[in-house]
C-alpha atoms as a printed R data frame, in Angstrom:
    type eleno elety resid chain resno      x       y       z
1   ATOM     1    CA   MET     A     1  6.591  -7.776 104.193
2   ATOM     2    CA   ARG     A     2  9.253 -10.935 106.517
3   ATOM     3    CA   TYR     A     3 10.438 -10.039 108.938
4   ATOM     4    CA   TYR     A     4 13.538 -11.618 111.015
5   ATOM     5    CA   ILE     A     5 14.943 -11.473 114.473
6   ATOM     6    CA   VAL     A     6 18.661 -12.092 114.424
7   ATOM     7    CA   ASP     A     7 21.400 -11.799 117.295
8   ATOM     8    CA   ALA     A     8 24.555  -9.777 115.741
9   ATOM     9    CA   PHE     A     9 27.985 -10.651 116.693
10  ATOM    10    CA   THR     A    10 27.356 -14.285 118.328
11  ATOM    11    CA   ASP     A    11 27.295 -17.416 117.323
12  ATOM    12    CA   CYS     A    12 23.976 -18.692 119.561
13  ATOM    13    CA   PRO     A    13 20.821 -17.373 119.712
14  ATOM    14    CA   PHE     A    14 19.792 -14.869 122.755
15  ATOM    15    CA   GLY     A    15 23.587 -13.772 122.836
16  ATOM    16    CA   GLY     A    16 24.992 -10.415 121.166
17  ATOM    17    CA   ASN     A    17 22.733  -7.863 120.373
18  ATOM    18    CA   PRO     A    18 19.220  -8.271 118.580
19  ATOM    19    CA   ALA     A    19 17.802  -6.516 115.146
20  ATOM    20    CA   GLY     A    20 14.528  -6.913 113.602
21  ATOM    21    CA   VAL     A    21 15.372  -6.964 109.643
22  ATOM    22    CA   VAL     A    22 12.220  -6.977 107.110
23  ATOM    23    CA   LEU     A    23 12.699  -7.805 103.529
24  ATOM    24    CA   LEU     A    24 11.165  -5.884 100.864
25  ATOM    25    CA   GLY     A    25 12.606  -7.937  98.237
26  ATOM    26    CA   GLU     A    26 12.531  -5.107  94.719
27  ATOM    27    CA   GLU     A    27  9.324  -3.266  96.572
28  ATOM    28    CA   SER     A    28  9.986   0.049  97.671
29  ATOM    29    CA   PHE     A    29 10.365   1.375 100.732
30  ATOM    30    CA   PRO     A    30  7.386   1.909 102.474
31  ATOM    31    CA   ASP     A    31  5.746   4.941 104.396
32  ATOM    32    CA   GLU     A    32  8.397   6.305 107.009
33  ATOM    33    CA   GLY     A    33  6.050   6.485 109.958
34  ATOM    34    CA   LEU     A    34  5.070   2.848 108.769
35  ATOM    35    CA   MET     A    35  8.325   1.752 109.066
36  ATOM    36    CA   THR     A    36  8.501   3.326 112.575
37  ATOM    37    CA   ARG     A    37  5.645   1.732 114.081
38  ATOM    38    CA   ILE     A    38  6.875  -1.624 112.611
39  ATOM    39    CA   ALA     A    39  9.973  -0.944 114.574
40  ATOM    40    CA   ALA     A    40  8.435  -0.015 117.646
41  ATOM    41    CA   GLU     A    41  6.378  -3.002 117.525
42  ATOM    42    CA   LEU     A    42  9.560  -5.486 117.175
43  ATOM    43    CA   ARG     A    43 11.212  -3.245 119.896
44  ATOM    44    CA   PHE     A    44 14.213  -3.865 118.891
45  ATOM    45    CA   SER     A    45 17.304  -1.051 119.176
46  ATOM    46    CA   GLU     A    46 17.169  -0.718 115.342
47  ATOM    47    CA   THR     A    47 15.043  -2.616 112.774
48  ATOM    48    CA   ALA     A    48 16.979  -2.495 109.049
49  ATOM    49    CA   PHE     A    49 14.863  -2.619 106.125
50  ATOM    50    CA   VAL     A    50 16.036  -4.029 103.084
51  ATOM    51    CA   ARG     A    51 15.889  -3.501  99.104
52  ATOM    52    CA   ARG     A    52 17.767  -5.641  96.526
53  ATOM    53    CA   LEU     A    53 18.580  -3.129  94.195
54  ATOM    54    CA   ALA     A    54 20.904  -5.857  92.226
55  ATOM    55    CA   PRO     A    55 22.387  -9.517  93.260
56  ATOM    56    CA   THR     A    56 25.183  -8.077  95.000
57  ATOM    57    CA   GLU     A    57 23.895  -4.799  95.549
58  ATOM    58    CA   TYR     A    58 21.072  -3.992  98.630
59  ATOM    59    CA   HIS     A    59 19.930  -0.395 100.060
60  ATOM    60    CA   LEU     A    60 19.610  -0.491 103.644
61  ATOM    61    CA   ARG     A    61 16.932   1.745 105.875
62  ATOM    62    CA   TYR     A    62 17.306   1.671 109.870
63  ATOM    63    CA   PHE     A    63 14.674   2.862 112.834
64  ATOM    64    CA   THR     A    64 15.392   2.598 116.165
65  ATOM    65    CA   PRO     A    65 11.433   2.392 117.816
66  ATOM    66    CA   LYS     A    66 11.528   6.436 117.405
67  ATOM    67    CA   ALA     A    67 13.607   7.826 114.138
68  ATOM    68    CA   GLU     A    68 15.264   6.596 111.465
69  ATOM    69    CA   VAL     A    69 18.938   7.029 111.861
70  ATOM    70    CA   LYS     A    70 21.670   6.976 109.155
71  ATOM    71    CA   LEU     A    71 24.004   3.627 109.676
72  ATOM    72    CA   CYS     A    72 23.896   0.958 112.307
73  ATOM    73    CA   GLY     A    73 26.511  -1.400 112.703
74  ATOM    74    CA   HIS     A    74 24.798  -4.202 114.409
75  ATOM    75    CA   ALA     A    75 21.414  -4.300 112.070
76  ATOM    76    CA   THR     A    76 23.713  -4.222 108.926
77  ATOM    77    CA   ILE     A    77 25.960  -7.078 110.266
78  ATOM    78    CA   ALA     A    78 22.771  -9.090 111.092
79  ATOM    79    CA   THR     A    79 20.999  -8.525 107.656
80  ATOM    80    CA   PHE     A    80 23.813  -9.306 105.743
81  ATOM    81    CA   SER     A    81 24.270 -12.691 108.010
82  ATOM    82    CA   LEU     A    82 20.575 -13.344 106.852
83  ATOM    83    CA   LEU     A    83 21.097 -12.728 103.743
84  ATOM    84    CA   HIS     A    84 24.015 -15.203 103.575
85  ATOM    85    CA   SER     A    85 22.117 -17.970 104.704
86  ATOM    86    CA   LEU     A    86 18.997 -17.604 102.815
87  ATOM    87    CA   GLY     A    87 21.906 -17.897  99.268
88  ATOM    88    CA   MET     A    88 21.058 -14.138  98.721
89  ATOM    89    CA   ALA     A    89 24.299 -12.890  99.288
90  ATOM    90    CA   GLU     A    90 27.989 -13.962  99.142
91  ATOM    91    CA   GLY     A    91 31.619 -12.410  98.318
92  ATOM    92    CA   GLU     A    92 31.931  -8.426  98.335
93  ATOM    93    CA   CYS     A    93 28.376  -6.897  98.304
94  ATOM    94    CA   ARG     A    94 26.774  -2.814  98.458
95  ATOM    95    CA   CYS     A    95 25.173  -1.733 100.582
96  ATOM    96    CA   HIS     A    96 23.725   1.728 100.434
97  ATOM    97    CA   THR     A    97 22.814   3.783 103.456
98  ATOM    98    CA   LEU     A    98 22.315   7.239 104.579
99  ATOM    99    CA   ALA     A    99 26.006   7.787 105.540
100 ATOM   100    CA   GLY     A   100 26.881   6.600 102.160
101 ATOM   101    CA   LYS     A   101 27.705   3.397 100.045
102 ATOM   102    CA   LEU     A   102 29.624   0.773 101.460
103 ATOM   103    CA   CYS     A   103 31.315  -2.207 101.040
104 ATOM   104    CA   ILE     A   104 29.817  -5.516 103.022
105 ATOM   105    CA   GLU     A   105 32.840  -8.762 102.982
106 ATOM   106    CA   VAL     A   106 29.773 -11.479 103.505
107 ATOM   107    CA   GLY     A   107 31.093 -14.933 104.346
108 ATOM   108    CA   GLU     A   108 30.939 -17.367 107.511
109 ATOM   109    CA   LYS     A   109 31.581 -13.869 109.398
110 ATOM   110    CA   VAL     A   110 30.093 -10.225 107.623
111 ATOM   111    CA   MET     A   111 32.606  -7.426 108.036
112 ATOM   112    CA   MET     A   112 31.524  -3.927 107.133
113 ATOM   113    CA   GLN     A   113 33.498  -1.391 105.390
114 ATOM   114    CA   MET     A   114 32.521   2.260 107.953
115 ATOM   115    CA   ALA     A   115 32.210   5.550 106.523
116 ATOM   116    CA   ALA     A   116 35.600   7.868 106.490
117 ATOM   117    CA   PRO     A   117 36.263   8.512 109.900
118 ATOM   118    CA   ARG     A   118 36.599  11.448 111.881
119 ATOM   119    CA   ILE     A   119 37.041  13.743 115.471
120 ATOM   120    CA   VAL     A   120 34.087  15.931 115.047
121 ATOM   121    CA   LYS     A   121 34.739  17.757 118.144
122 ATOM   122    CA   THR     A   122 36.482  17.686 121.715
123 ATOM   123    CA   ILE     A   123 34.125  18.735 124.789
124 ATOM   124    CA   SER     A   124 35.650  20.455 127.058
125 ATOM   125    CA   ASP     A   125 33.513  20.872 129.689
126 ATOM   126    CA   THR     A   126 33.114  16.823 130.525
127 ATOM   127    CA   ALA     A   127 31.950  17.371 134.126
128 ATOM   128    CA   PRO     A   128 28.218  17.718 132.709
129 ATOM   129    CA   ILE     A   129 29.358  14.112 130.844
130 ATOM   130    CA   TYR     A   130 30.769  12.332 134.136
131 ATOM   131    CA   LYS     A   131 28.108  13.314 136.412
132 ATOM   132    CA   ALA     A   132 25.518  11.819 134.317
133 ATOM   133    CA   LEU     A   133 27.507   8.688 134.646
134 ATOM   134    CA   GLY     A   134 27.521   9.213 138.500
135 ATOM   135    CA   ILE     A   135 31.327   9.758 137.835
136 ATOM   136    CA   GLU     A   136 33.214  12.925 139.902
137 ATOM   137    CA   ASP     A   137 36.410  14.385 140.593
138 ATOM   138    CA   TYR     A   138 38.094  11.961 137.835
139 ATOM   139    CA   THR     A   139 39.993  13.144 135.001
140 ATOM   140    CA   PRO     A   140 40.398  10.782 132.090
141 ATOM   141    CA   SER     A   141 43.979  10.946 130.229
142 ATOM   142    CA   LEU     A   142 42.433  10.819 127.128
143 ATOM   143    CA   PRO     A   143 40.307  13.811 125.677
144 ATOM   144    CA   VAL     A   144 36.107  13.385 125.403
145 ATOM   145    CA   GLN     A   145 35.332  13.620 121.789
146 ATOM   146    CA   VAL     A   146 33.052  12.906 119.155
147 ATOM   147    CA   ALA     A   147 33.863  10.546 116.882
148 ATOM   148    CA   TYR     A   148 32.470   9.616 113.621
149 ATOM   149    CA   ALA     A   149 32.106   6.440 111.564
150 ATOM   150    CA   GLY     A   150 28.391   6.744 110.165
151 ATOM   151    CA   LEU     A   151 27.204   7.999 113.203
152 ATOM   152    CA   GLU     A   152 28.210  10.767 115.808
153 ATOM   153    CA   ASP     A   153 28.757   8.674 119.490
154 ATOM   154    CA   ILE     A   154 30.238  10.946 122.184
155 ATOM   155    CA   MET     A   155 34.265   8.705 123.037
156 ATOM   156    CA   ILE     A   156 34.054   8.794 126.930
157 ATOM   157    CA   GLN     A   157 37.255   7.244 129.168
158 ATOM   158    CA   ILE     A   158 35.981   5.322 131.951
159 ATOM   159    CA   PRO     A   159 39.269   4.800 134.965
160 ATOM   160    CA   ASP     A   160 38.538   1.131 134.757
161 ATOM   161    CA   VAL     A   161 36.277  -2.102 133.620
162 ATOM   162    CA   LYS     A   162 34.866  -2.449 136.666
163 ATOM   163    CA   THR     A   163 34.020   0.987 137.484
164 ATOM   164    CA   LEU     A   164 32.759   0.899 133.683
165 ATOM   165    CA   ASN     A   165 30.522  -2.307 134.520
166 ATOM   166    CA   ALA     A   166 28.987  -0.397 137.644
167 ATOM   167    CA   LEU     A   167 27.806   2.333 136.144
168 ATOM   168    CA   HIS     A   168 24.032   3.804 136.423
169 ATOM   169    CA   PRO     A   169 23.228   6.444 134.178
170 ATOM   170    CA   ASP     A   170 20.998   9.679 134.817
171 ATOM   171    CA   MET     A   171 19.546   8.630 131.124
172 ATOM   172    CA   GLU     A   172 17.425  11.860 131.142
173 ATOM   173    CA   ALA     A   173 20.462  13.581 131.523
174 ATOM   174    CA   VAL     A   174 22.367  11.286 128.688
175 ATOM   175    CA   ALA     A   175 19.869  12.342 126.528
176 ATOM   176    CA   VAL     A   176 19.850  15.983 127.261
177 ATOM   177    CA   LEU     A   177 23.727  15.534 126.602
178 ATOM   178    CA   THR     A   178 23.585  13.486 123.379
179 ATOM   179    CA   GLY     A   179 21.330  16.000 121.930
180 ATOM   180    CA   LYS     A   180 23.202  19.145 122.947
181 ATOM   181    CA   HIS     A   181 26.957  17.234 121.855
182 ATOM   182    CA   LYS     A   182 24.455  16.058 118.134
183 ATOM   183    CA   SER     A   183 25.238  12.735 118.969
184 ATOM   184    CA   ILE     A   184 23.638   9.418 118.845
185 ATOM   185    CA   SER     A   185 25.300   8.282 122.660
186 ATOM   186    CA   PHE     A   186 27.625   8.338 125.432
187 ATOM   187    CA   HIS     A   187 30.147   5.580 124.094
188 ATOM   188    CA   CYS     A   188 32.135   4.498 127.874
189 ATOM   189    CA   PHE     A   189 35.115   2.366 127.224
190 ATOM   190    CA   ALA     A   190 37.977   0.870 129.846
191 ATOM   191    CA   VAL     A   191 40.913  -0.755 129.141
192 ATOM   192    CA   GLY     A   192 41.677  -4.082 130.972
193 ATOM   193    CA   GLU     A   193 43.689  -6.644 131.115
194 ATOM   194    CA   ASP     A   194 42.635  -9.391 129.462
195 ATOM   195    CA   SER     A   195 43.089  -9.941 125.170
196 ATOM   196    CA   TYR     A   196 39.843  -7.521 124.516
197 ATOM   197    CA   THR     A   197 41.405  -3.895 123.109
198 ATOM   198    CA   ALA     A   198 38.839  -2.454 124.820
199 ATOM   199    CA   HIS     A   199 34.968  -3.654 127.409
200 ATOM   200    CA   VAL     A   200 32.436  -1.178 126.447
201 ATOM   201    CA   ARG     A   201 28.925   0.255 127.023
202 ATOM   202    CA   ASP     A   202 26.822   2.269 124.714
203 ATOM   203    CA   PHE     A   203 23.869   4.091 125.974
204 ATOM   204    CA   ALA     A   204 21.325   5.978 123.416
205 ATOM   205    CA   PRO     A   205 18.267   6.855 125.479
206 ATOM   206    CA   LEU     A   206 17.578  10.092 123.475
207 ATOM   207    CA   TYR     A   207 17.056   7.190 120.679
208 ATOM   208    CA   GLY     A   208 15.004   5.307 123.252
209 ATOM   209    CA   ILE     A   209 17.765   2.849 123.294
210 ATOM   210    CA   PRO     A   210 18.797   2.744 127.054
211 ATOM   211    CA   GLU     A   211 21.799   0.243 126.663
212 ATOM   212    CA   GLU     A   212 22.914  -1.800 123.734
213 ATOM   213    CA   SER     A   213 24.681  -4.612 123.848
214 ATOM   214    CA   ALA     A   214 27.110  -4.547 120.726
215 ATOM   215    CA   THR     A   215 27.096  -1.618 118.443
216 ATOM   216    CA   GLY     A   216 28.640  -1.112 115.425
217 ATOM   217    CA   THR     A   217 29.305   2.105 114.052
218 ATOM   218    CA   ALA     A   218 30.173   3.468 117.524
219 ATOM   219    CA   ASN     A   219 33.144   1.466 118.082
220 ATOM   220    CA   ALA     A   220 34.572   2.003 114.692
221 ATOM   221    CA   ALA     A   221 34.727   5.068 115.967
222 ATOM   222    CA   LEU     A   222 35.920   4.213 118.829
223 ATOM   223    CA   THR     A   223 38.495   2.389 116.750
224 ATOM   224    CA   HIS     A   224 39.420   5.213 114.922
225 ATOM   225    CA   TYR     A   225 39.743   7.663 118.399
226 ATOM   226    CA   LEU     A   226 41.618   5.061 120.014
227 ATOM   227    CA   SER     A   227 44.155   4.766 116.986
228 ATOM   228    CA   VAL     A   228 44.560   8.644 116.979
229 ATOM   229    CA   HIS     A   229 45.639   9.181 119.933
230 ATOM   230    CA   GLY     A   230 48.170   6.153 119.942
231 ATOM   231    CA   VAL     A   231 46.180   3.392 121.616
232 ATOM   232    CA   ILE     A   232 46.648   0.715 119.401
233 ATOM   233    CA   PRO     A   233 48.246   0.771 116.563
234 ATOM   234    CA   ALA     A   234 47.669   2.742 112.693
235 ATOM   235    CA   ARG     A   235 46.908  -0.818 110.991
236 ATOM   236    CA   GLY     A   236 46.042  -4.358 112.245
237 ATOM   237    CA   ASP     A   237 42.854  -5.922 114.063
238 ATOM   238    CA   PHE     A   238 41.087  -5.672 117.260
239 ATOM   239    CA   SER     A   239 38.029  -6.793 119.187
240 ATOM   240    CA   PHE     A   240 35.598  -5.138 121.970
241 ATOM   241    CA   MET     A   241 33.822  -7.019 124.813
242 ATOM   242    CA   GLN     A   242 30.565  -5.148 124.711
243 ATOM   243    CA   GLY     A   243 27.138  -6.718 126.354
244 ATOM   244    CA   GLU     A   244 28.353  -8.290 129.644
245 ATOM   245    CA   THR     A   245 26.439  -6.314 132.617
246 ATOM   246    CA   MET     A   246 22.827  -7.148 129.893
247 ATOM   247    CA   GLY     A   247 23.381 -10.703 130.090
248 ATOM   248    CA   ARG     A   248 24.241 -10.802 126.295
249 ATOM   249    CA   PRO     A   249 28.376 -10.677 125.966
250 ATOM   250    CA   SER     A   250 29.361  -9.559 122.119
251 ATOM   251    CA   VAL     A   251 32.477  -9.326 120.560
252 ATOM   252    CA   VAL     A   252 32.750  -6.771 118.118
253 ATOM   253    CA   ALA     A   253 35.564  -7.299 115.444
254 ATOM   254    CA   ALA     A   254 37.503  -4.179 114.242
255 ATOM   255    CA   ARG     A   255 40.022  -3.705 111.287
256 ATOM   256    CA   ILE     A   256 42.242  -0.975 110.025
257 ATOM   257    CA   SER     A   257 43.132  -2.154 106.376
258 ATOM   258    CA   ALA     A   258 46.641  -0.580 105.018
259 ATOM   259    CA   ASP     A   259 44.745   2.650 103.719
260 ATOM   260    CA   GLY     A   260 43.354   3.296 106.700
261 ATOM   261    CA   THR     A   261 39.844   1.763 105.647
262 ATOM   262    CA   ILE     A   262 37.680   0.384 109.028
263 ATOM   263    CA   TYR     A   263 35.975  -2.552 108.987
264 ATOM   264    CA   VAL     A   264 33.634  -4.162 111.718
265 ATOM   265    CA   GLY     A   265 31.756  -7.206 112.202
266 ATOM   266    CA   GLY     A   266 31.414 -10.602 113.341
267 ATOM   267    CA   THR     A   267 29.138 -13.517 113.150
268 ATOM   268    CA   ALA     A   268 25.387 -13.661 113.958
269 ATOM   269    CA   ALA     A   269 22.394 -16.339 114.685
270 ATOM   270    CA   ILE     A   270 19.107 -15.947 113.191
271 ATOM   271    CA   VAL     A   271 15.939 -16.832 116.066
272 ATOM   272    CA   ALA     A   272 12.953 -16.074 114.887
273 ATOM   273    CA   LYS     A   273 11.016 -15.400 111.230
274 ATOM   274    CA   GLY     A   274  7.319 -14.014 110.664
275 ATOM   275    CA   GLU     A   275  5.447 -12.217 108.458
276 ATOM   276    CA   ILE     A   276  3.559  -8.316 108.609
277 ATOM   277    CA   ASN     A   277  0.325  -9.472 108.465
278 ATOM   278    CA   ALA     A   278 -2.177  -6.356 108.650
279 ATOM   279    CA   ASP     A   279 -3.390  -4.249 106.003
280 ATOM   280    CA   LEU     A   280 -0.996  -2.091 105.596
281 ATOM   281    CA   GLU     A   281 -2.596   0.561 103.684
282 ATOM   282    CA   GLN     A   282 -5.326   1.175 106.307
283 ATOM   283    CA   LEU     A   283 -2.977   1.412 108.604
284 ATOM   284    CA   ALA     A   284 -0.616   3.586 107.257
285 ATOM   285    CA   PRO     A   285 -2.915   7.071 108.009
286 ATOM   286    CA   PHE     A   286 -2.787   6.833 111.627
287 ATOM   287    CA   CYS     A   287  1.555   6.330 111.525
288 ATOM   288    CA   LEU     A   288  3.426   8.203 114.049
289 ATOM   289    CA   GLU     A   289  5.677  10.954 112.570
290 ATOM   290    CA   THR     A   290  9.600  10.015 112.053
291 ATOM   291    CA   VAL     A   291 12.052  12.080 113.472
292 ATOM   292    CA   GLN     A   292 15.410  12.173 111.001
293 ATOM   293    CA   PHE     A   293 18.082  12.940 113.311
294 ATOM   294    CA   ARG     A   294 20.460  15.371 111.544
């Protein structure tokens, strides 16, 4: 298996959000435990495993160092940017995932169609959530809600960008609360006085990701959430700044099309490549158990 390290949502290596991408050709996916171990070895928040089904059709599965997840936006952008650079994808492609079949617009910029978005639920008891973030005595103007655009993430308004950038969450508490609300992450946002729709930070310690520098699915969910609450128009192009406090600034582009479909995307840069150099049959019996998110 060939693997690549690709930085998504940036034009330059060592920016944006890094992902592992493992190309399988037309071979079947290996054992789930083995894919988890490979993701843990690569040590990125997500690694995408890619099977080619047809010239413009692919099947992707996504693993964190601890578990399989249904969808990962930045790993998808990384994957199709890589495939484009290798001459293996161009124009409209189809992507099969556990979150459904998605349309991917592939060119110098990759834009991925997100799953039909929705607000899953409203969290009325917000005090534990803000306490986990180190914020007290704050009543947000927007509700704290679980929003979905392929994955469930908790949308949390922060007073301002300065407060957002100063957050030092209690990761154990964040993990407990995301598990309680059957979500992947705390997706915290603040609206600034610049050209970005919002500045964001994303915390997913339950899945071994203390913080991500760019999150496609969560920002798609945020786009829907902001549109539902009238913060942004129901149609148009938007952008989110993420990863500033990590030294990996990332610009995530989002679009709400005329039919309400949300697309998220950007550019990517290939950093490194190599091969999985091991006897996979020998390793398989020692694989870790895979924890499926449901």
